[in-house]
C-alpha positions in Angstrom: 129.2 133.4 105.1 130.2 136.6 106.5 128.8 138.7 103.4 125.5 137.7 104.0 123.0 140.5 105.7 121.0 139.9 108.3 117.9 139.5 106.4 119.4 136.8 103.9 120.8 134.8 107.0 116.8 135.0 108.6 115.7 134.2 105.1 117.8 131.0 105.2 117.1 129.9 108.6 113.0 130.3 107.6 114.1 128.1 104.3 116.2 126.0 106.6 113.0 125.1 108.9 110.6 124.6 105.9 109.9 121.1 105.2 109.5 121.1 101.5 112.3 123.5 100.7 115.5 121.4 99.7 118.9 122.5 100.6 119.6 122.7 96.8 117.2 125.7 96.5 119.1 127.4 99.6 122.5 126.8 97.5 121.2 127.9 94.5 119.8 131.5 96.0 122.3 132.0 98.3 125.4 129.9 97.4 125.7 127.8 100.9 126.2 123.9 100.4 124.1 121.9 102.9 127.2 121.6 105.5 127.5 125.7 105.4 123.3 125.5 105.9 124.1 123.6 109.2 127.2 125.7 110.3 124.7 129.0 110.0 121.8 127.1 112.0 124.3 126.1 114.8 125.6 129.9 115.1 121.8 131.4 114.6 120.0 129.1 117.0 119.8 128.1 120.6 121.8 124.7 121.2 118.2 123.2 122.1 116.9 124.1 119.0 119.5 123.1 116.7 119.3 120.1 118.2 115.5 119.9 117.6 115.9 121.1 113.8 118.8 118.5 113.3 116.7 115.6 114.5 113.9 116.9 112.4 115.7 117.2 109.5 118.1 114.5 109.6 116.9 111.7 106.8 113.7 113.9 105.6 113.5 113.0 102.0 112.0 116.5 101.1 115.4 118.3 101.9 117.2 116.6 99.5 116.0 116.8 95.8 117.6 113.3 95.5 115.6 111.7 97.7 112.7 113.4 97.1 109.5 111.8 95.4 108.8 112.6 91.9 105.4 113.7 92.8 106.8 116.9 94.8 107.5 119.5 92.1 107.7 122.7 94.4 110.2 124.1 96.9 107.9 125.3 99.5 104.9 124.2 101.2 101.6 125.1 99.6 100.5 126.8 102.9 103.4 129.1 102.5 103.0 132.9 101.4 104.2 133.7 98.0 107.5 134.9 98.1 109.4 137.1 95.6 113.2 138.0 95.6 113.1 136.7 99.2 110.5 139.1 100.4 107.2 138.4 101.4 104.5 139.8 98.8 102.1 142.1 100.4 98.3 141.6 99.2 
């Protein structure tokens, strides 16, 4: 985790907050397993924000590929801006 840039950390935190982005997508993109993402979130967030995030994520089916409905075929919310190479694309 020490080799991550601040930009990578910011993107991981953003992806972790997104309901439809599974932890597997973070692992594919950044090589961090769910436990490491939780550890990163704990260090990057205020304690109250971390507790709120954990409560929100616990048991959320869309955060784990195996728990997802087969109808969910995308990694991100349909309202999310288009992302290319971890950068928000400009119009």
